[in-house]
C-alpha positions, 0 to 999 in steps of 0.5 A: 394472949387475950381471948376473943369474947365478942362475936365479931363478924370475922369470928362468926364467919370463920367459926363456920366449919366447911365441909371437908374436901380432901382433894381441895385441902391437899391442893391448899396444903401444897400451895402453902408449902410451895411458898414456904420452900421459897424462904425456908433455907433463908431462916437457917442462915444465922444458925438459929436455935430454939426459936419461938415464933407466931403465925397470925391468922393461922387458919388451917395451920398448914404453915405452922406445920411446915415451920414445925419441921425446922429443928431450930423452931421449938414453939409455934403460937398458932394465933387465930380468931376461931379456935374451933376452926383451928382445932379442926383444921390442925388435925386435918392438915397434919395428915397432909403436911406432917410436922411436929404437932406438939410444937404448935400451941393454938391460941384464940385471939384477934390479931387486930388487937394488941398482941399479948406477947411480951416486948421483944419475945418472938424470933419471927412472925408469919402470915399465910394469906392473912396480913391483908385481913388486918383492919388497920395494917399500920397498927398490926405491923407496929405490934409485930415490931414491938413483940419481935426481938432485935433483928426479928423476922416477919414473913407474909406469904400468899398475900392478896396483891392489887395489879395496876392494870387489873385493880378495878376488876379486882376490887369489883370481884372482892366486893362480890365475895362472901367475906365482904358480904359478911362484913369480914375484913378483906383488903387488897394492896399494891406491892408498893403499899405493903413495902411502904407500911413495912418500912414506916413500921420499922422493917427492912422488907424484900420481895421474893417472887414465887409463881405457882401453876403452869399459866402464871409460871409462863408469865413469871417475867411479868411478876411484880409488874403491871400484870400481877404480883405473887411471892413472899414478903420477907422483912427484918426488924431494924 
């Protein structure tokens, strides 16, 4: 995997280590695990063995650690633009999530660039709240398609979805974030746009509704409609 050498806006932003807040981190890990459990059993349906997978934009490595608990996954490449952040958070997250930390291989790289994995070498690729950070989502998904094995799986959880009813407000709020102020790549898409990009890049996507929290859960009938969208994108390469 090509090392990141330039001081991009994204790397500068994520190299800044936040002050550790144990309660906040615990909530973060529980949320990651909540989405992971929506599809964990689906990964086992084809009796997989010795999978090599990658988490792109691994950040906290919370999802990588959840994946490491699956016995058929032997290696997880935790790819992130900031090695400093990943190394720090991997140890912190491991105390909360558990898992087999020795399965995880941290890799510093920018997934906006060409992925330095061989063609058809990975069984699955995962995104946890990171696919929307792509500066060119079409290019990123084409790269994922290239490096996945036939029938390989791509999963994106905790994505940032636009709502038809609230899109103007959501965009205004996005423009006020520290990430946008620092020129970090931040985007929001409609669910239909995600489905479109996945399809044109050679994937067969489905959407699993997943609604955390009491307030959103009470409105789960509206999930995926005009009010809000929350869940997991599960796609198979074709």
